[in-house]
Each structure stands twice: as structure tokens, then as C-alpha cells.
N, C-alpha and C positions, 0 to 999 in steps of 0.2 A: 504494500500500500504506500501511497505517496506520504512522504514525511512533511509535517507542517513546519511552517517557519516559526521559530520560538519568539513569542511576543514578550513585551516588557513585564507583564504581570507574572510570568513564570521563568523569567531569565535566570533565577537562582535555583531552579529545580535540581540540576545536577549536583550542586554543592549540598543542597538539603539531603538529597539521597546518600551521597558520600559520607555525610556527617550523621546519618541515621536519624535526622529530625523528621520523624515520620508524621507528626501532626501538621508541620508545614508542607510536607509532601501531599498530604490529604487535602489541605487547602488549595494547593496549586491545581490538583486535579478537579476540584469543585469549580474552579474558575475556567476550566477548559470547555470547549465545545465538545459535545458527546462524541462527535465523529473523529476528533483528534486524540481522544484519551488513549486508545489502543497503541497508536504510534509512539506517543511519549513513553508509555509504560514499557513497551518492548525495548526502546532505547535505554531506559533507566535500569532495566533488568541486568544490563551489562556493566552497571556501576556498583551493584550491591556487594561485590566481594571486597570493596574498599571500606566498608563500614566496620568499625572496630568493636563496638559493643554488640554482643551477640544478641541481646534482647531487642535492641533498636533495629538490628539488621533484620531479624525475623518480622518485626512489625512493619518495617518499611517494604519488605519484599511482599508481604501479604497484601498490601495496598496495591502494588504494581501488578500482582498476579490477578487481582480482581478485574483489572482493566485490560490486560494483555490478551490478544487473541491467540498468540503462540508463545510457548515457553522456551522453545529451542531457537530463539533468535541468535544470530551469529555476529561476532565482531570481525575485524578486517583479517585476523588470522584464522578465521573459521571456528573460533571457540564459542561454545554455547555458555550460558550462565553456569551450568553444571561443571563444565570444564574449568571455569574461573574460581569457582568456590572450592572445588576439589584441590586445585593448585595452592590455594590459600589455607587449606585446612579448616574451612568454616563448616563445622559438622552441623550446626543447627540449620543453616541455610540449605545444606546438602539434603537433610532429611525433609525439609519443607519442599524443595523442588522435586525430590523423588516421589513424595506423596502427591504431588500435583502432576505426576506422569511425565516428568522430564526424561529424555532418552538417555539411559546410562551407557549405551553403546554408540553414541554419536561420535564421529571422528572429525578432528579439525583439519586444517590444511596440511599439517605434517602427519596426518593419519594417527594421531594419539587419541586415545579415549580418556574419559575422565579418570578411570582406574589407573592409567599410565601416568597421568599428571600427579595424582596422589603418591604413587610409588616413587616418581622421580623427586618429589619434594619431601618425602618422608613422613606423610601424614597417615599413620597406621590405622587410626580410628575411622577415618574417612574411607581408607582402602577396604577395611572390613565391611563397611556398609555396601560398598560397590561390588565386592566379590560375589555376593549372593545374587547380583543382578546382571552380571556381565555375561555375554554370549560366548566370548572367546578369550579365555585367560592367556592364550598364546598369541594374540594378535600382534602383528608387526606393523611398526610405523614406517614412514617414508624412508627412514635410514636403517631399516630392518631390526630395530630395537624392539624388545618386548618389555612388559611390565618388570620382569625379573631382571633383565640386563640393565634397565634403566635404574632400578633400585641398586643393583650392584655397582654400577659405574659411578653413581652418586654417593656411594657408601651410606645408604639408608638401611642400616642393619635390621631394625625392627620390621620394616616392610619386607625386606628380603626373607627374613625368617618366617614372617606370616605367610607369604607367598608359597614358601616351600612346605607348608602344611597342606596345601590343596592337592587333592588326589589326581586332578586332571592337568596339572602342570607338566609341561614337556621340558625336562631338564637336558634332554639330549638334542633339542633344537639348537642349531647354530645359526642365529639370526644375522651375525656380522662375521668378521674374521675370527672373532673370539667367542668361544662357547661360555655358558654361565660359569663353569668350573675354571676356565682360563681367567675370567675376570676376577673371580673370588681369590685365585691363587696370586694374581698380579698385585691385588691390594693387601695380601697377607691376612685375609679373613678366614681364619682356620675354622671357625664355627660354621660358616657358610660352606666351606669345602666339605666338612664332615657331613653336614646335612644333605648336600647334593650327592655325595657318594652313597649315603644311607637310602636316599631317595631312589637312585639308580639301582641299588641292590634289591630293594623292595619290588621295583618294577620288573627287574629280571627274574626274581623269585616268582612273581605272579604270572609272568609269561611262561616260565618253565612249568608251573603248576598246571596252567591251561593245556599246554602241550601234553603233559603227562596224562591228564584226564582225557584228552581227546584220544590218546593212544589207548588207554584202557577201554574207552567206549567203542573203539574200532574193533575190539574183539567180539563185540555182541552184535 
């Protein structure tokens, strides 16, 4: 939809949003023509990650979501509001957006998902909320990185260890020139190396068990 020209009565809307002054935000929307409210609300959803106070952030976002027609609006890098709050570790906002049906599998211009943003920045509580909603834990971005390799490269240990608890993680995947165990070894992360080796051993044992069972069933 066409974006309206900002008039003098709401010229401070962006700063009100960033400061979490939700009452002033509401007053601004009350002064808008009804046809303009959705455009402004969608633009301002891309500012909510800058609000410092968690309670004010949620109150402000709720006002914007009341008027926005789409929740997965994009910034210039293709990030949705969910990408942005995941990168900033804003758990309250993340929960609100997910409850309002924001797409947890959206990809930005670099092909990163919100989960990958959280892993890269080390926000383990945010990562945990996204893990149960992601379609592909082993998704690769434009540079062939995964959530695991991003966490390893940025030395986000808690996110690394939490990802290694997931049964559908592919630790044998070599997204770049270096595999997950190569990266962990480079940074001297002996705990991650041990967990990856244990993970690989369990997968090997499961695979061998399936082959053995198939062999037994083959006799019948």
C-alpha cells in the first residue's frame, strides 16, 4: 500500500515508538486518518526492537499490531520484526509476535531465519522459543552458514550447547569449508567438540541399530 506523507501532528511518532511512550503513540494514531493507520503501524513495527523497557515495548507493539495489516513487514535488509527482536534478544516482544502469527521461518536477504539471528547473537532463551517453531534446523544462509556454525563462529556457547541437544540437528553437515567440529576445534571449545563427538556417536549407533533390525526382519 502507498505510504502516507508524515504530517506535523505525528512527526515525532518514530521517537515515541523507540522510547516506548505508548500513550503518545496511541494519541498519534488517534489523530490519523483511518486509511493511513496500517501504513504507519507497519513502518513502526520495524522500530520496536529499539525500545529498552520490556513492558513499554510490549504495550507499544500491541498498539501497532492493532492497526497493522501485516506483521511480517520487511526492512531494507529483508528483516521482519521477528528477525529484529530475535537479534536483540527481546523475549517479550518475540512471544507477542509469535502469538500474533509472525512467521518464525521467514528469511531475510542473507537467507537467515530469526532462529539464526538469535544463535548468532547468543540469545539462548529466544533461541529456545524459536526451536519448537522452526521448520528446518539445518537451514543454510546465503554464505552456507547454519544456526550451529553461526553460534560456534561467534562463540555463543550456550546457544551452541542448546542446539546440540536437538535430535534433528545435522552435525555432519559441512555448510562451509569448515564443519562444526572444525570450528569448535579452532576456537578451543572442548565442550562443544565433546558434545559433537557424542552426538555423532549416538547417530552412528542409531543408524547401526536400524540396520541390525532390518537384517533381523529380513529373515522373516
